[in-house]
N, C-alpha and C positions, 0 to 999 in steps of 0.2 A: 241643118238636118231637120226634115219634117216627115210626116207620115208617108207622103207620096214617094219620097226618095229613100226612105230607110228600108234597106233590103232585108234585114234580119235582126231579131232580138233574141235574147237567151231564153231557151225553154226551161221549164221548171227543173229539169234534171241535168242541164248542161253545165258541168263543172270542168274547167280546164286546169288540171293540177300542174304544179311546177316541181321539178326535181330539186333536191336540196343537197348541198355539199357542206359538211361541217369543216371547221378549220383543221388543217393538218400541216405537214412540213411545207408542201407546195400545192396550191390549188391550180388546176389547169383549165383554161377556157380555149376552145377553138372556134374562131369565127368562120362560119360556113353557111352555105345555102341549106334551107330546111323547108319542109312542107308542113302546113298547119291547117287544121279544120277550124277556120274562123266562122264561116257560115254554118247554119244548122246542119246537123247530121243528115246526110243524103244529098246535100248540095255540094258544089265543087270545092275542092281543096285549093289552098293558096300557096304559091311558091314565094318564099320570103327569105330573109336572112336571120341568123340566130347564133347561139353558142351551144356547142356540144350536142348538136342535133335537135335542139328544142327552141321554141319561141313562145314566151320569153326564155332567156337563158336560165341556168340553174340558180336557185337561191343560195347565195354564199353566206355562211354564218361564221363570224370570227369573234375574237375576244378583245375587249378593250385593253390597251396597254401592252399587247403582245404582237410582235412583228408577224405580218402576214406576207407571204410571197405568192403572187398570182402570175402564172406563166400564160401569156396570151399568144396563141399560134394563129397566124392569118391564113386561113384556107380559102380566102376570096381571090378573085382575079383583079382586085384593086387594093390600094392601100387602106389602112384603118388605124385607129388608136382608141384607147378606152379611157374614159373619165370616170372617176369614183366620186359620184356626185354627193356633195355635202361633207365629205371627209376632210378634216383639217390636216392634210398630209404634207410631206415634203414637196416642194415646188416641182422638182424634176420628175415626180411620179404622178402629176396631175392629169396627164394624158391629152395635152393640147398641142397639136402640130403647129410649128412655126413659133411657138411661144415657150414650150417646155420640153419638147422632144421631137425627134425625127419620126416620120411615118413608119409604121410596121408594114413593110412591103409584102406582096404576096409570097407565101411559103416561108416567111421569116417569123421569128419568135422574139417577144420582149417579155422580160420578167419585171413586173411592178412589185416593189417592196416598200411597205410602210407600216407604221404603228398607229392604229386608229385610237385617238385620244378620248372619244366620246361614245357612250352607249347610244343606241337608238336605231332608227329606220332610215336607211340610205338606199342608193341604187347605183347601178353602173350602166353606161351606155356609150356607144360610139361617139367620138368627138371629131370625126373627119367626115366631110360632107354629111354632117349629122342630120340635116333636114331630110336627107334621103335615107341614109343607113339606119337611123332610128325609126323612120317611118316604115322601113322594110322589116324591122323587128329586132335590131341589135340593142337589147336592153335586158336587164334582170335585177332582182332585188339583192341588196347587200345589207345584212343585219349584223350590227355589233351588239352582242348579247349582254344582258344586264348581269353585273356581278351578283346582285341580289334580285332575282326575278320577282315580279309581282305575283300575288296569289291568284293564278288563273288556271283553268282546266285545259285551255288550248291557246296557242299563239299562232295566229293565221294571218298570212300576208295576202293583200288584195291589190293586185296591180292592174290598173285601168289604162286602156288606150283605144284609139279608133283608127280606121283605115278606109280608104276609098276602094271598094271592091265591086267588080261586076258580078252579075248573077251566076256566071260560070266559075267564080272563085278567083278570077284574075285580078291581081293588085294593079290598079292604074298607076302610071309612072309620071303623072304630071305634078311632080314634087315641087317644082320651082317655076310654074307658069306665072307670068307677070301679074295677072289679075289676082291670083291667090296671095302672092307675096305682098301686094299692095293693100290687101284687105286683112281678113282674119287669118290668112295662111292656109296651107294645105289642110283641109278638114275632111274627115271620113264620113261615110254614110253608114258605117257599121261600127258599133262600139261594143266592147266586151270587157269583162273583168276576169282575171286569172286568180284562182284561189289556191293556196298551198295545202288546203285540207278540204274534204268534201262533205263532212258530216259532223254534227254536234248533237248534244242532248238538250232537251228543254230543262232550264234551270242551270245550265253550265255558265260559268264565268269565263269570258273569252277576251283576249287581246286581239284586236284587228289592227293591222298595219296597212293603211291606205297609201298608195303611191300613184300619182298621176304621171304616167309615162308617155302620154300623148305628145306629139310634136307641137301642137298648137291649141288644142281644145281645152277650155276651162271647164272642168267637171263640177257641176252643182249636184251634190250627192246627198241622198237621204238613205238611211239604213232603217229598215222596218223589222219588227219582231224582236227588238232589243230595248233595254233600259240601261243607261249608263252615262259615261263621261268621256270627254276628250282629255287625254293626259299628256300629249306631246305634239309639237308641230315641227316639221323639218328636222326630226331627230332630237330636238331639245325638249326636255321635260318641262311642263308648265309648273309654276310654283304651287298651284293647287288645281285639282281636277275641275274641269269646266263643263257645265251641263251640255249634253249632246243635243245639238240641233242640226238642221241641214248644213252641210259643209260646202265651202267654195274652195276648190283646189286649182290653182293655176298650173300649167305644165311644170313638172319637176317638184312641186310641193307635196308634202306628206302630212298625214295626221295619224296619230295613234289613239285608239279608243279602248277603253275597258268597259265591257257591257255584260249584262246578264241576259241570257236567252229567254224570251218570254213568248215566243211563237214562231211561225215560219219566218225565216230570215231572207230578206231581199235587199240587194243593193240597186238603187235606182238612180238614173241620171235625169235630173229635172230640166225640161226645156219649156219654152213658152207655150208649147202645144199640150204636152202631157208628160208623164213619167215613163221613161223607157227602162226596162229591166236590163241591168248589166250582168247580174248573176244571182242565182238563188242558192242558198246553203241548206242542204238537207238537214232537217231536225227529226231525229228518230229516238224514241225512248225518253226517259226522264232521269235527271240526276237527283236522287233522293238524299244524297249525303252533303251536298253543297249548302252551307248556311250563308246566305247572302248578307254581307256586312258592308260597311262603308268602303268606297273605292279610295285607295290611298294614292298620294302623289308618288311619282317615280323619283329616283335619286336625282338631285339637282345637278345640272351641268357644271363642269369645272372650267369656266371661262374667265379671262381677266375682267375686272370691273372697269367700266369706263371712267376716265378722268374728265376734266373740263376740256372740250374739244379745242384743239389748236388750229384747226382749219375748218372752214365751212365752204364746201364746193356745191355747185349745182350741175346736174346732168339733165339736160333738156332733150326729150324725145321729140323728133321732128320727122315730117314727111308722111308718106303713105297716101292712099286715096283720100280725097277730101281734106288733105292736110296742107299746111302752108309750104311755101318754097324754102329751100335751104341750099347751102353751098356745097354739100356733099355730092359725090359722083355715083351714088346708088339710090335706091328707092327710099330708104330710111336713113336717118342720121342721128347722132348724138352731138349736140352743141355745134351744128353745122358741119360735122365731119362724118363721113361714112367709112366703115370698116376699120381694120387695125392700121394704125399709123406708127411712125418711128418713135414718136414721143408719147408717154403715157398720159392718161387723163389726170392722174394724180400721182405724186411722189410722196412717200411717207417714211418716217423713221420707225424702226421696230418699237412697238409698244405705244405708238402715237394714237390718240383718240381723235377721230375725225367725224364731223357731221356732214352728211351729203343729202341734198334735196333732189329727189327724183321728180322732175316736172314733166307731165305728159301733155305735150302740146299737139296731140294727134287725135284722130277720131276713133281710135281703137285702144283696147286695154293692152298692157304689156307686163309680163312677168320678168323682173330684172333679177338676175342671178350673179352673185359674187363668188368667185372660186376661192377656195382655201380659207375661208372665214365664215363665221356667223356674225350677224349684226342685230341690234335692237331696232325694231320699228318704234318710232316715236308716236304716241297716241295723240288724240285731239286736244288733250290737256297739256301736252308738252312733256309728259312723263315717259319713261322707258316702258315699252310694251313687250310684245312677243319677240323671242329670238328666232330668226329665220336665216336661211341662206338664199331664199328667193322671195321677193315681195311683189304683190300684184298692185299695179297702179292703174286705175281706171281712166278712161278717156277724159281729158280736160282736168284731171285732178293732180295733186302733188302728194308726195309722201317723203318725210324725213326719216333717215336712219342714222344711228350712231354706231360706229364700228371701232374696235381696238385692233389696229393692224399689227398683229404680233407674229405673223407668219412671213418670213422673208421670201422674196422672189417676185417674179412677174406673174400677175394674176389676171385672168380674163374677167371682164365685166360685160355682160351681154343680156339681151332679151332672150328668154328661154321659149318664146314662141319662135321655133327654129326657122320658120320661113322669114320672120323679121330679122333674125340674126344674119342669114345669108343675104338678106336685102340691105344690109348695112349697119344694123344695130349691134356693133361690137367695138369694144375698146378695152383698155387694160390699165392696171395700176402697178406701180413698182414700190416694193417695201424693202428697205435696206438699212 
């Protein structure tokens, strides 16, 4: 995306709010066609997909340790399924056709039922032809509320995505053209952020929940007009708040910030050419009662502690443009194999600690997502680093992770650059 091709940026007052549903006996989502004003007001509207008449879908807020039932009705003319990204749930509720469930056919309904074990910021999205259905808009935030919320004046979700849109508002449908799939994937020429609230006061303390819901774009984000810390990544609280600097979020990654408002607030996407505004948050009035104190860590996650790894596997990313040959039958491959096969990449006993090396032998970055689990990234000194469910591995680099596979079932492991996933970067593991 460059200045010549970029059709629109967000004006100073353009806030796209999201509806919110709090937990109740049963939450209901209907997948259906929607219309959204992605381009600036006055330009064409865009026909998309969404949930409950909106794109993104409503923000779902649920409670840790309490069962949530979400009834998904398919109002589309094609099948679909919904994945609850980052939630360590029961395998049959994970939302992956061919691996954990049958398709939700048109006019049919499926109820997903699970108990979220972790507080934090998550999201939901289609997991059927997801490179297209997510690009068309089938996404929404899923927040597991804190039992003891941090001391903030506002809790605001910031969901970011991009789209390829013509000047009349038409969403282009080249979701899987071979050139894009072999390179960086389907990339938009318009980027926006959707905020769950449109106004704050100077001096407010705010929790921002950033979600990269783009199908392929890595968002390099800066937040202006604030002072504060990063307190969580991919839903998992950091042991201690980390100074806020520019953030790099691969598709599906999240970051929670706690900040004090110090001036006009803007979320920018940094590119090699300039900063493009994703959204501005209106700052009106002053909070004279807030006494800014230290930002405290969130409650630590309750995950099993790793033991000494009993297996060390390597997953090598192969193929794509300017990449080496491989034996798979698609554009991309893991370990010389493309797409889902009958045999898993790895088989693990429940509770087994495993080390996996993600080796990127391609010319492009990849965000590798493991379903049903979180894992530790291993830092450069060999120590356990951040807990993530999606890790970014740059071209030509490797990253080790350590995971306790404590959740039984068949779990997808794939690149969350969804163009790369449809191009072959998909495998699975079995935990029994």
